[in-house]
N, C-alpha and C positions, 0 to 999 in steps of 0.2 A: 094659465093652463098648467095642469098637473101632469107630471111625467112619472110613470111607474118605474122605479129603479129595479134593475135586474138583480135577482137574488145571487148573493156571493156564492162562489163554488166552494163547497166544503167536502173534500174527499172523504174524510173520516165518517161523517154522518151518512153519506151516500153508501159507502161500503157497509156500514153497520146496518142500514136499512136493507141492503141487498142480502146480507147474511141472515137477517131475521126472516126475510121472505123465503130464502132457500131452506131454512130450518122448518118453515111451515109448509114446505112443498109448493110454494107459489112460484113455480119455475119461470114462467113468463115475466113476472115482475122482477125477479132476481136478475134474469138475463138483461132486461132493459136497464136496470140500475148499474150493473157491472159495465155494460157498454157505454153508459154515460161517463163513467170514470175513464174508460179506454179512449173515448173520443177526445179527452183532454190530454191523456198521456198514453199513447198506443204501446209504449214499451214497458208498461207496468206489469212485470212478470208475475207478481203476487196475485193481481186481479185476474190475469189470464189463467192462473192455476185454479182459481175458484170458478171461473166461467166455463172452462173446458168440460168438466163432467156434466154440467147442466145442458150444454149444447149436445153432448152425446146422448143424454136422456131424451132430448127432443129430436133425435136421429139426424142432427145436422153434423154428420161425421167429418166432412172435410173441414168445416170451421172449427169443430172440436179439436181435431188433430193439429190444426194451425195454432190454436191456443195452447195445447199441450207442449208443442215445440217451443213456442215463445216463452212459456214458463220454464221449461227445462233448460233452454239456453241462457235464460236470465240467471237462474241459480248456478249453472255451471260457470258462468262468467264471474260469479262471486266465490268460486271454488267450494261450493257447498254440494259435494258429490252425493252425499247421502240424501239430500233433498231432491237433487236432480233424479237420482235413482227412484225415489218415491213417486215423482211425477210420472216417469215413464212406466213404472209398474201400474200406476193408476190408469194410464192410457191403455196399457195392454188389457186391463180388466174391462174397461168400457169399450175398447175397440180391438177385440181379440184378433181380428183379421187385418190389422194394420201392420204390415210386414216390418216397416221401419221401427216400430216400437220395440219389437223383440230384438232387432239388431242393435238398437241403442242400449237396451238393457244388458245385452251380452258385452258390448264394448265398455260399458261402465263397470261391470263386474271385473273385466280384465284390467281396467285401470286401477281398481281397488285390490288387484292381485287375488281375486277369488275365481280362478278358472273353473272350478267344479260347479259353482253357482251359475257361471256363464253357460256351461254345457247344459245344465238342467233347464235353464231358461229357454234355450233354443229347442230342447226336446219338448218342453211344454208348448212352445210356439208352433212346432210342427203338428201337434195334435189338432190345431185349428185350421190346418190346410190340407186335410186328407181329401182325397177324391180327385177325379180327372180335371175339374175346373181349376183347382189350385195346385196342380202338380208342379208347375214351375216355381211357385213360391216356396213349396216344401223343399225342392232341390236347392234353392238358394240358401235357405236356412241350414240345410245339412252341409252344404259346402262351407258355410261360415263356421259351423261346429267343428268340422275337420281341420280348419285353420288353427283352432284352439287345441283340439285333441285329435291328431291325425288318424289314429287307428282305433278310435272308439267303435266297437264292433257293431252295435245296433245302428248307429248313424251311417257307417260305411256300407253295411249290408243293405240297409233300406235305400241308400243313395244308388247303389248298383242296380237294385230292383227297379227304381224309378227311371234310371237312365235307360234300362232295357225297354221299358214301356214307351219312352219318348223316342226310341229308334237309335239311341247312342250306344249300341251294343259293344262296339270296340272299346270305348272308355270303360263301360261296365265290366267287361271281361278283364281288362288290365287291372282295374281296382280289385276285383275278386281274386285274381292271381296273387297280387301283392298281399291281400288279406290272408290267403291260404298259407303263405309262408310264416305268418305270425300267429296263427290260431291252431288250436288242437281240440280234441274231444268233440263235443256236440257242435261247437262253433265251426270246426273244420268240416264236419259232416254237412252242415247247412251250406257252407261255401261251395264244397264240391258238388252238392246237389244243384245249386244255382248255376254253376259252370256247365254242368251236364245239360241243363235245360236251355241254356243260351246256345251252346254248340254241341249237340249230341254226337258222340263218337265212342268207339270201343275203348279208347284210352281214357276219356273222361268218365265213362261208366266204371272202368276198373279202379280209377282213383277214388271215385265215390264209394265203391265197395270197400276198398282198403280203409277209407276213413270211417266207414260204418262199423267195421269189425275190429278196428284198432282199440286198444285198451282205453276205456273212457268214452269211446265213440257212441256206444249204446248203453243207456241207463237200464239196468236190470234190477228193479226193486225187490224181486222175489228171491234173490240169492240170500245166502246166510248172512246174518247180521254182523258176525265177526269179520273184520277186515281180512285176516289171514285166510280163513275158509273161503271168503268171497273171491279173493284173488286166485286161489288155487282152482276153484270151480270154474271161474271164467277162463282161465288159461287152458284147462282141459277141454273146454267146449269150443275153443277158437276154430280148430279145423272143421268141425261139423258145421259151424255157422258159415264159414267160407264156402263149403260145398253147397249148402242150401241156397245161399244167395247167388252163387254162380249158376245153379240150376234154374233159379227164377229168372236170372238175366238171359240165359239161353232161350228160355221159353218166351220171354218178352221180345227178343230179337226175332224169333221164329214167327211170332204174331205180326211183327212189323214187316216181314219180307214181302207178303202179297201186295202191300200198299206201295212198295217201291219197285218191285220187279213183277213182270207178268209171268206167273207160274202156271197159268192155264187151269186145267182140271185138278191140279194138285193144291189149289188154293184152300179148299176145305180141310185137306189133311194138315197143311201147315197151320191153319188156325186152330184146329182141334189139338194137335200135338203141342203147339206153343202154349195154348191156354192151360192145358193139363200140367205142363212142366212149370209154368209160372205159378200156378196155384199150389202145386205140390211143393215147390221150393219155398214159397212163402209160408205155407202151413208148417213145413218141417222146421223152418227157422224159428217160428214162434214157439213150437214145442221144445226145441233144443234150448231156447233162451229162458224157459220157465225155471 
């Protein structure tokens, strides 16, 4: 009786065949061959690194991420941080909504003492989590970013806006107040405006106006090009701007009175006067700022 001998396992030839199949875009065959290697050695991180992108192409996202992690951890165990970073960057490209991939990239950049790249990676990651369905993931990435750069303006401002939408207005308000102490110019104007929207009040409105008319608060590109003339012109028009904005504010408050207080037959008068004052103040402000 003749017995058929099992073919000897040859890792190199199997991997080579899988590489050729992958190069020819024969994804199924390549996956099967790589899995044949991993069946013998499940910890083969090099093979995991080759298999992961193919699984992602086949939309097997969970298995692809597991292979990316196995590859990354394998290279990290060898202290090859550049290769580990490359693996997770590849994972983020194939699986852009894999939150842990962006966090891993940021952590690796921090280990490599490249905090600016870590911040940029987290900002790039946030772009893939826009919208109501992914709001919590975006908040998580923004919190991680602030651990690296606590007072990054766009991250802090966006985080406060998202916290407001998720009902955490107290935390958002505290964050914006801390941000207001550290910002000036147009950034301070945005922060004061956000604070007014969270908790409308006369004090918040006044602080918003002060930020708006302060030097550098409003960009006026139509002024003279020379810096000296521009500063002189802006200084001379400051009182007029304040008056115009105050008039607009009074008109806005007058419009809002009927909705909060029952003024009876005088409702129409309040609305008309308030609307006129608001429009007049805003129009005058635009003319003065030209």
